[in-house]
C-alpha positions in Angstrom: 109.9 108.6 122.2 112.2 106.0 121.3 112.7 104.4 118.2 110.5 100.8 119.0 107.8 103.0 120.3 107.6 104.9 116.7 107.6 101.5 114.8 105.0 100.2 117.0 103.0 103.8 116.7 103.4 103.8 113.1 102.3 100.1 112.5 99.3 101.2 114.9 98.3 104.0 112.7 98.7 101.9 109.7 96.7 99.4 110.6 93.8 101.8 111.6 94.2 103.4 108.4 93.7 100.3 106.5 91.0 99.4 108.8 89.0 102.5 108.3 89.8 102.9 104.6 90.3 99.4 103.2 88.0 100.2 100.3 89.7 103.4 99.3 93.0 101.6 99.5 91.8 98.3 97.6 91.0 100.6 94.7 94.3 102.6 94.7 96.1 99.3 94.6 93.7 97.9 91.7 94.2 101.1 90.1 97.8 100.7 90.4 97.6 97.3 88.4 95.3 98.1 85.9 95.3 102.0 85.1 97.5 103.6 82.5 97.9 106.5 85.1 101.5 106.5 87.0 101.6 105.6 90.5 102.2 109.3 91.4 99.0 110.2 90.0 96.7 107.3 91.8 98.3 108.0 95.3 98.0 112.0 94.9 94.0 111.0 94.1 93.9 108.4 96.8 95.5 111.0 99.1 92.6 113.4 98.2 89.8 111.2 98.5 91.5 110.0 101.9 91.3 113.6 103.2 87.9 114.1 101.7 86.9 111.1 103.8 88.2 112.1 107.1 86.7 115.4 107.2 83.3 113.7 106.4 83.5 111.6 109.7 
């Protein structure tokens, strides 16, 4: 795969993720803005939530 093809593929994957997981990602961003947890902790919790939701579908 060429670099432009990889970039297009990556953009498509992000678009799908944001469309399917909008609520979870929105909550993660809001937590980063308001919560005392580190961004790494928030992203780790978000990844676990996304992993769980992927198994549910």
